N, C-alpha and C positions, 0 to 999 in steps of 0.2 A: 938264453931266452927259451921259454917253453911256449909253443905255439900249438893251438888246438882249433880244429874247425869240424863241426858236425852238423848235419841236416836235422831239422826238427820237423818231423812229419806229424806228430800228435802233440796235443797239449798247448798249442799256441793259437793265434788268431787268424782268421781268414783276412786276407789282405784287404779286400773291399770293405770288411767290417771295421778295420782299423780307420779306413779312410771316412767312413760314415760317422763313426764315433768322434774322430777328430773334428769333423765339420760341426758336429752337434754342440761343441763348446767353442766354436769360432776359431779353430786352429786348422790350418792347411799343412798336413804332414808331408805332402808331396809324394813323389813316386818312390823315394828311397829313404823312408824314416829309419833311423838307428836308435834302437833301445840300448841303453848301456848302463853299467853299474861298476864302480871301482872299489877296490880293496886297498886300504892304507894301514900303515903302522901305528896311526893315531889320528886324532881329530884335528890337531894343529897343522895347517898347510906350510908352516914355516919351519917346524922342528921335526916332522916325520917325513916319510916318503911313500910314494906310490909303488905298489908291487904287483897288482893284477888288474886288468880291465876285461870285462866281459861285454860283448856287444851282439845284438841280434839285428839282422837286416834281411831284406827280401831280395833274393837273387834267382832267376830262371824259374819263377813260380814256386819257390820253396824258401822258407825261413832257415837261415843258417846262424848257428851260434859260434862266435869267434871268442877265443880266450888267448890272452898273452900274459905270461907270468914271468917276471924278473926273478932270476935265481939269487940275486943279491942287489944291495942298494946301488951298486955301480952301474946297473942295466936300466936304472930309471930313465935316463935320457933316451936310450934306445926305445924303450917302451913308449915314451911320449912321442917319438918320431913316427913309430909304426902307427899309432893312433891317429896322428895328424893325416898321414897318407890315406888311412882308411876312411877318414871323414871327408876327403876331398870330393868324393862323388855322393855324399849324403845330402838329402833334401831337408832334413830336420833331425833333431835329436829328442828323444823321450826318456825321462828318468823319474825317480821318486825322490823328492826333496833335492833335486839337482840345482835349484836356484840358490839354496842355502849352503849346500855342501859340495856336491860332485864338481860342478863347473867352477865355482870359485877356487877350490882346492887345485884342480888341474891348471887353471889359468896361472895360479901363483907358481906351480912347479915349472911351467913352460917358462915363465919369467926368470926364475932362478937359474934356469939352464940356458938362458938367452935365446929361447926359441919363440917364434911367433905363435900366438893363440889360434887355433883352428875354429874358434867359435865366433869370430868377429861378425860375420854376416850370416850365421846359421840359425834359423829359427828354432826355438827350444820350448818343449812342452814339459812342465813339471806337474806330475800327477798329484802330488801332495797339495801343491797350491790350488789346483782345481777342486780337489775332494774335500778339503777342509772346511769349506762352507756347508757341507752336508753332515758334519759330525753330529749335530743334534738330530737330523732326520734319521741317520743310521743308528742312533742311540749308542755311540762309541765313546768310551772315556779316553782312550788313547788312539793315536793315528799313526803308529809305526807300521812298517810293511808287514810284519807278522801278525799284528792286530787286524788288518784288513784281509789277510789270507785266512785267519780264523773266521772272520765274519762270512767269508765266501764259502766256508766249509771244506777248505782244502785239507788234505791229509797232513799229519805232522811231518815236519822236516827230518830227514835222515841224517843230516850233517850239522856241525857245530854252529854257533852263533858267530857273528862278525867279530865280537870281542875276543872269543876263544881262538879265532883264526890268526889273530895277531900273534899269540904265544906260539902257535903251531908253526907259523911262518919263521919266527926267530929261530926255532929248533931246526926247521928245514934249511935255513941258510948254513947252519953249522954241519949237518950231517947228510944233507940231500936224501932224506928218506922218502922213497916214492909213495909210501902209504900217506904220509903227511901231505904230500903234494895232491894226491887224489882227494883227500878230505877238503883242502882248501879250495881246489877248483870245483869240487862237488857243491861246496857251500855257495859259491859264486854262480854256479849253473842253477841252483835252486832259486837264488835271488832273481835271476834273469827270467825263468820261467814263471815265477810268481809275479813278476812285473807285468807280463802278458795277461795274466788272470786279473790283476788289479785294474788294468787298462780298461776292462769291461765295465768298471764301476763308474766310468765317465757317464754313463746313462743317468746316473743321479743328479750331478749338476745340470745335465740336459733338462731334467724336470723343472728346474728353476727358470728355464727359458721358456719360449713359446713353442708351438707346433703340435698342440693337442687336436685330435679329431673327434668330435662328439659322436657317440654312438646313439644314446637316448637319454631323455630328461623327463623327470616326473616328480610330482609332490606326493609326499607321504608323512603324515603326522606332523604336520608343521615343519617339514624339512624339504629342501630342494635336493634331489639326488641326480647327479650327472655321471654317466659312464662314458669313457673315452679311450681312445687308442693313445698310447704313449709315443712320444717322438722317437724313442729307441727302446727296445726291450731291456728290462732291469734283470740282473742275474739272480737276486735274492729279493723276495717280497719285503716291502717296507710299508709303515703306516705312520701317521701323525695326527694327534688329537690336540686341538687348540681352542681357543674361545670361540664358540659358535660353529665349529666345523670339525669334520673327520675326514682324513684322506687315506686311501690305501691303494696299493698297486701291486701287481703280480705280472710277470713276464711282459705281455704286449699291451695290457689293458690297465686302467686306473679308474677310481671312482671318487667322487667328492660329495660329501654329505654336508650341507650348509643350513643353519637355522633360518627359518622364514617367519616374519612378524607381519601379520595383516596382509598376507600374500606378497610380501615385499622381501627382498633379500639384498645383501650388501655387495657392491662391486668395488673391489680395492684398486688403487693405483700405485705403482712403484715409485713415481717421481714425487714422493710426499713433500719435499722441500719446496715444491711449487704450489703447495696447497695450505690454506688455513682450515682449522677445524671450527665449526660453528656450533658450540655445545647446545644452545637453545633449540637448534633444528636437528642435532644429531647428524650432521652431514659435513663433508668436506666441500670446500669451494676454492677454485683457482684464485691465487693471490692477485692476479691481474684484475679480478672483480672484487674480492673481499677487502682490498685496500681502501675502498670507498666506505667501508663500515667502521663504526666506532671500535676502537682497539679493545674495549672491555668486552666486546661481543665475539671476539675471535682469538684463537691460539694457533700457534704454529702446529701444523699436522704432524703426527708421528706415523711410523708405518702401520700401527694398529688402529689409528684413527683416520686414516686417509681413505675414505669410502664415500659412496653415494648409494641411495637406495633405488632399486628398480622393481617393477611389478612383474611377478612371476605368473603371468597369464598364459593363456592358450597360445598366443602369438609368439611368446618366447619358448614355451615348451615343444612347439612344433617347427621352430626355425633354427637349424643347425648353425647358420651363420651367426645369429645372435648368441647362441651357446658358446660358440668358438671365441667370439670376442670376449664374453664373460670369463671364460677359463683363461684366456691369454693374458687378461688384465689381472684376474683375482688369484689364480693358483700360484703363480710365482711369489706373489706377496705373502700368502698364507704359509707356504713352505719355507719362507726366509725368516718368518717370525721366530723369536727365540721363546 
């Protein structure tokens, strides 16, 4: 078994930032979150085996990278036991696509070796599951980890891909070439450091929640423009143009430009299933009220038709509380529209 432990002084996240970003997507990572990634000889958890685990955790005010690499398939059970012991003090785990691959793969390998799963009561955060809702906002065609690293502007990787590592590992099993070992572990290290950078992208799903702080609001050419502070800073500027609105954000600030008709703007509501849309009045109405109307006059509201109109007068333009209420209702709806 090859064991490696190194401190990460640069290129990873401040611990308090990890806590803040986790909370922004309603996840409590605790005091000892563990980022991890696995390397296997294939995708099937029944016919292939685990040969390497990389993990990052916070100890004594420093992030440390741990790597354990089995030198052959017979060491898989030992590798699993080592990782179980490592997770005993963990408060949570964080992975990319861990819900679909990493954790189910590991749990099956634990089962095949008659070992208990270390994940039974351990909270887990899958970055892919959190970020996939932002695919349209980020204008990404694919959501694999290298795609997100490219989006962030990270430099090209030095080591091979995960698929190439499988072939290199099979060669390493036979001849124990230290060069191959360094390439394989280097690939995993790049995965782990990339995981930290991708973690910063949780600020995008945080946009689809609440927590905006208005800075100013004004009318310009039949448009309502509101500038505001973001819940958490974004690593790369993004924008979105939709029917009747334009949104943009950079670093700590965002701006929403919404169409205004007769000094009125639309306020959207996320719980559209609780509303009916009244075409004749071009407005949404809670079903608890609209049920008394003739069925021919109402339709089930959709995300894009679940709105009411409000007057953009001076009392709104000068009232931060009203602007905040508007943003918290409307902006998550607009950003979630396809």
